[in-house]
N, C-alpha and C positions, 0 to 999 in steps of 0.2 A: 209197049210204047215207052220210049225213053224221054225223060224230062230234060229240057235244056238247062244247062248250069246257069245259075243266077250270076249276073255281073257283080264283081266285087265293088263295094263302095269305095270311093276315093277319099283320101284325107283321113287316114287312120289316126294321125296325130290330133286332128280336130275332134274326132270321136272320143279319143282318150281324154282330151281336155274337158270335153262336155261331161263325160261320165265322172271325172274327178270333181267337177263343180257340182254335179247333182248328188254327190256322195254326202255332202254336209247335211242337207235336210233329211236324208235317209238315216244317217247315223243319229241325228237328233231325235227323230221319230222313234227309232228302236230304243234309244235310251229312255225316253218318256214311257214307252210301253213297258219296258222291263221294270223300271223303278216304281211306276204306279201299280203294276200287276203284283210285284213281289211285296211291296209295302201293304197293299190291301189284303193279299193272301196271308201275310204274317199276322194281320189283325184278326184273321179267322174267317174272312169272306173270300173264298177262293174263286168261285165262278164270277161274282161281280167284279173282282179284281182283274180277272183275265179279260172279260168283256170291256170293262172300263178302260183298261190299259190299251187294248187294241183300238178302241174308238178315240182315245186321247192321242195315241201315236199317229193315227190317220189324220186327225185334226191338226196336229203339230206339223206334219209333212205338208198338208195342203196350205196352211198359213205361211209356212216358210217359202214354198214355191211361189205363191202369189206375191209375197214381198219381193222375191227375186225378179219376177216379171215386171212389177211396177218400178223397181230400181232400174232395170234395163231400159224401160220406156222413158224414164226421166233422163237418163244419160243420153239416149238417142235424141231427145228433144233439145237438150242443151247443146249437143254437137251439131244440130241442124239436119240430122238424118231422119228419114222416115222410121217409125218404130219397127222393131223386128216382128215378124209374124208369130202368132201364138204357137207354142210347141204342143205336140201331141203328148198325152200323159203316158 
């Protein structure tokens, strides 16, 4: 049985712009993870540093994404448009 090819998504430029916008929270989360993990590991607590760094990075990413969503909602309300639908993670 052959599988039908998936239709290509339109708007490659829009996708690239969205990925570029999503890059900032991701880069920030990676920086938090690395700095916290390395700093704690340098103090002699390797495993808690790794776990704490991962959790801190995840929290930083989620907080920045939520701030971005709230900012877009405020901008939409000011412009008199309906708010954008929530994005899938």
